[in-house]
N, C-alpha and C positions, 0 to 999 in steps of 0.2 A: 786742635783745630786752628794748632803755630803749625806743627806738621804740613797737614793735608793743603794750604793757607801755602804754604811754601813748594805742593807739590805743585797746586794749578801754577804758581809764577815762573815756574822753569819755564814751562814752556813757551808763555812766553815773551816770556823772555829770547829764547833762541830764536823765536821769530824777528821777535827785534834785533837782533843779534843781524841774523841777516837778512836786511833788509838798511840797516845802515851801513853793515860792508857794504847790500851795492850801490845803494848814494855815492859813501866815501868814493869807490871802485867808479864810477858812475863824472862826481863831479872830478876829482884827479884824472881817472883819464880821457875823460869824453872830449871832444874838443868838436864847435859844432862846426860842424858843414853841408847842414843843412839838410834839412827829410825828407831832398824835396823826391820823388821816383822818375827812374834815371827814364829824358824822351825816347821815342817807338816811335822805327816808322810803317808804314800802313801795312807791309809787311815781316811784322812784329819784330824787328833788326835792332837792338837796343843800339842810341845816335853815340855812338862817338866821336875822338877824334881825329881818330884815322881810322879813312878808305880807301878801296880798290876798286873805280868807274873806267863807262868807258863804254864803246858802240862792238855792236854784232852785226858785218857785215856780209853777202855775199851778192858776188855783181855790182857793186855799186848798188844793195838792195837791201836796208833793213831787214831784220829780219824777228820778228816777236814773237816771246815766249818761251825763249832759251835757257834752261837751267841751270844758273852755273852756283858752283857751291866752293864753300871756301873754310881749309881746313890747314891745321897746325899747331902744336903744341898744345896740344888737348881742346883749343875752339873748332868747333862748327857752327857753318852759316851756310846761307843757299836766298834767294831770289830767281830770277824770274826775271826779263826785259820785258820791257813793258815796246807799244806797238809802236814806237821812231827806233828800238834795238837798242834802245837804253838802258842799264843795270849796275847797282849797284851796292857793292856790299862793306857790312864794317866791321873794327877788329878791333881788339883791345887794346893793339901797343903793338910800333912799332918796330915791324921782326918782319923774316920771312917766312913765307904762306905761304901752300901750297893749292890754288886752285885749281873747278874741273870743270867739264862741260862737259853736263848731261846726253850726249848724245846721240842718244836716243829722240830726244823732242830740234832732232835737225835731221832734213834734209837727204834722205841719199841715196849715200855714193860721195856727203861730203864733211872736212871735216876741217880744223882747226887748222890753216897754214903753217903752221912751220920759219919756210920764210921770211912770215913778214908779220914776225911779233917786234915785237920794244925793242928799247936798250933796257933792259936790268929785268929779260926776261924767258927762262931758261925751259921750255920742254923735259918733263917728267919720264927719265931712261924706258926704255918697256912702251910707250900710252901715246897716243898722240891726241886726246882731246886735256890731259893736263898738262900745268906746269905753275916751275917754283917764280914766285912778284919778290920783287922789298922796294923796303920804297925807298925815297930820293930819301935830299936836305928838306922836304913836307912831308907832311903827314896825309900826305893824298897824292895816292897814283889810279896818275887814266892808265888802262889797257884799249885798246882799243884790237879785236879780234878781226879776223878778216877769210871765213870760212874758205873753199876752194874744194877742189873736185880730189880727193885722193879713198888708201884703204885703213882702219880702225883697227889703229894696236890699242887692244889691250892685256890689264895686267894679271897672270892666268889667277884660277881659281887655289889654287893647293898655296900660293902665294901671298897673295890677297887674304885668309885663311889661317896657315899661318905668323903672316904678322897681327892678324886683328886677334892669336885666341895671346898671345905673350901680350898685347897690348891691354886683353880684359884679365890675365892674375896682376899681371900688376897697380889694376886697378880692383881685382877680389883683395889683393896685402891688406891693399888701404883701404879700404871697407873694413876689413876682417880690425883691423885693432880694435873700429869707433862697436860693432857691430859684439867683442868676443865683452871690449867695457857693459854693454845694453843689457850682453846676454849672462853675464856677475850679476849684476839689482837686477835681474829676473831671475834667478836663481836665489835667491838669500834674501828676494821680500816679496816677492810676486808683481812688483809696480810692472808694466807695460811706460815705461819714461818717455812721453811725446817731449822731453824737453829737452834730450835724449842730439836730436840736430841741435837745438843752440853751443852746445857744448862741446860740438864739432869745432862750429861757425868759428869760439872761444880764442880759438887755437891763435886762427888762423888770423884773428882784430887785432888780442893782445903781440905777435910777432909783425902787424904791422904798424900801433903805438910807436917800439920799443922805437921799429928800424926807423921806420919812414916821418912818423911825426917829431919822434924821438930822436932821431939821430945819431941813435947806436948799430954799432956794428948786427952784421944775423947774428953769429956763433949765438952774442948773445937775447935778441930779440927770437930768440929759438926756445934756449932752455928757460926763458919766462912765459915763455908760452904752452911750454908744460905744467911746469913749476901751476903755473895762475888754474892752467886746469883743472888739475889734481887739488888746490886750492878751494876752484870751484868749485869739488866734488862736493870735495869736506862743511861745505860752509850750506850745502844744501842738504846734508846730513843731518848736521846741526840744529840747523834753525829752521828745516823745516816739518822732512822726513821723517824723523825719530821724534820729536813734538807728536807729529800727526799721529806715525804709532802707536805711542802708550798713552794718546785721548780712545782709542781702540778703532779708526773711519775702515771702514774696509777696502775692498783691492778697486773698484768703480770709481769712490767719492775721490783716493787718492790718484785715480788715469784723472782722470777729470779738468783736480790743481792741478796733475804734471802738463794736462792743454794748458791753461789761466800761467803759467809759470814761463810755459814757452812762451804766449803770444808777449808777456811779457819782457822778457827774456829778449827776444827775437828785435821790439821796437824800441826798448833800451841802446841796441848795439849801431842800430843807421844811428841813431841821435850823434854816438859817438864817432866815429868813419864814415855818415852821409849813406846817401843812399849812393852812390859810386859805384863801381872798381877799381882796388889798389892793385899793383904787382908790389913782389917780394923783391926782391934781387936778382937779377939770373935767374927771371920766372923762363925763360922763352932758350936756354938755352940752340945752340946747332945740334940734329936731331945727328949719329951715327948710321951710319948706312952696314947692314952686318949682313949681307944674303940677303935676302923676304923681308925681315926686319929692319922697323926703326924706332933706333930708340939713344935717349942723352942722357949724359950721363945725370943728369940729376935723378932721371926715369931709375938707371942704376944703381942709385944710388941709395934709391925709397923703396928701393925694391929689397936692401940687404940688410935698412934698415929695419924694417921693417918685419924681415925672414928670424930675426936678432930679438928684436925686441917676440915675437910671438914664443921666440921660441927657448925665452928668457921664463915667458907668460907659464911653456904646460912647466917648464921645470920649478916652478914657484905652486901649479892647484897640486901639483905631482909628489913634492919631494918636502916642502917646506912643511908646519906645523901649521900658517895661517895658513897654504893652503887647503892645506887639508880640513884645516874645518870649514870653509868656505862647502869646502865636496859637501862635506855634511850638512852644514845647513841642508843647502842645495836639495838634500835629500831629504828631511827629517831634522826642519830647525825646533820642532820642543822635545825629542832624544839630542840633541845635539850641548840642548841647554841644559837638559835633565847631564849630563852628562859631563859637564864643567865647564864647556867653553861659552868665554863670556861672544853672546849672540852681536851684543848692541854694539862693542870693539869691533867683530872684524867687519860686520855689515858697515862700520864708517872707513874701515881701512879697502871692503871693496869699492865706493864711492871714493876717494882717494884715488885710486890705480881705475877705476876705470875715466875717470874727467881726468886724464894725464894719457891716458888710451886716447881718448875724442879725440883731444889736446893737436893728441898729435899726427891724429890720423884728420883732420883739419888744413895744419899742416901742407903734412903728404899732399894731400886736394886740395890745394893752392897751387900746387906745383904743377900739378898733373892734369887741370882746369882751370891755366891760368890768371891767378885775380881773387884778390877775398870779395866779400859784398856781406850784406848783412843775415842776406836769407840762403847761403845758400846750403848750411846746412842741414834748410827744411827740404834743398830736393833731392837727400841721399835720408831723410829718418824712413820714407819706405822702401828703401834697400834694403838698411838697415835693419829692420822690420821681416823684412819676406828672408834677408839670410836665417834669421835665427827664428827664425819659423820653418827656414830649410831645413838649419841642421837639429832641430831638434829644443823646444824648451827646459832655456837652460842649464848644455848647453855651453860651451867658449868653446869649445874643441868643432865641438857640432856647427857652431853658429864661424869659427871661420872657413871652413869644409860650403859652405854656403852662402855662404861669403865669396869664395873664389869662384862657385861656378856662377851664383847672377855678375858674377863680372863678365867671366867669358860668356853669360850668354848677352846681357846683354853690348860692345864689342861686336860680336858674330856678328846679329840676329836683321842690322842694316847689307851683312853680307847679304841672307841670305832675301830680301826682297820687302825685309819693313823699314817702310819711313822713318827719319831719323827723329823726327819730334814725337813714335813711339818707341825706343829701342831701347830707354823707361821699362813701358809693359809687356817686355821680352820675359823682361823678371821676373814679373807673374807664373806666364804661360809657363816657364822651367818649376815654380811651384809648385800650380796647379797639379802637374802631372808625374813630378812625385809622392804631390800625397797623394795621390789617390791609388796609387801603387805603393809606401808606408803615411799612411798618417800620424803617426808619430812622433817623422822628419827620419832623421840623417839617422844620429846616432840617439838621438829620444826615446819612456820605459814605451811604452803596454800603456797606458788608465781605465782600467773598470769606473764607467760609468753608474749611478745609478745601484 
């Protein structure tokens, strides 16, 4: 009876330890910054302290319905001129951005007159409807655009395709870090972790708390974020998932628990940093032009880090004892346990690795789509699951390949006419097409049903 009572207490003690750790983290790290959601405009823009605005006229008359978009440093936004020809576009920070006019919405034979662009606005080479603009001393930049007759100039389709393909590979690599961790979790536990998006957000949140709230160096914040990601993975397994596994809960019940955990963590992080967007130091460097490819030095650093970490994970899975044990558990956990492998210990290591990879992905995502928000991981969750399914369930390398395909599909889709609001849905189209040809995924194994 005494041994049974001790066995029953352990899961409860583990859960209590996890809850205590989370509460302590919120009390220590949490800085009440207001939980109110950010204000938005009628066309869905998030209102910030920085915006471009102006009028568009032709021969002294305002032109309504002209599409205006802004892009730069991973941020995109769009709007249309109103009946008076007025427009306004909010951006997350005071940096240089590229503004573009949808020339299909202009009258025939009409372009933006480059000779009448205001000070601080320069046309983009090879285009007639795109130009770079930067702020002055204030957070507002007024740009009145005067249309004139002329011939439209655009960047060639091939140059745009090359540029967006490179951007898609960059996106796919950082997505692959998170997807590899989620794939390892699924392979060893068969759990579809809906809280994995919050594990990604956690990396960005810790980096912001250490660097912006506590005013510590950036390098220390990045290291702390990766360590905190691993700590969160350890705490989640020790305090929640292992006790639930020992109680014999099924996969569906565990998945539902992960959904509840996702909501709890998401709003806890909103309490910690508020509902706005926070920037890390150096989040918007000036891009370098390498032919048709536009990359910043942070993009190059991020891609290099991603490749190095991915190669390290490949070595870990194929050359180390723990990595081989991880693959054995993924293939057959019962046989692995019968062979003397400590399944619980390996699963715990997998959770720590997955947490660290997710945190690193969150940091890179913070620079790719500048800014840390309390719900940014939720935007990646569908893409993570899509990449895992595309590559083959339970395969970390397959998840990486699936992530690169998803990244390229997302970035190139807008070039093929997909609206920017729907570009993430293009990943699902790629998933459907590949699953129709290979139902088990690219690197998945065929399984007999029934």
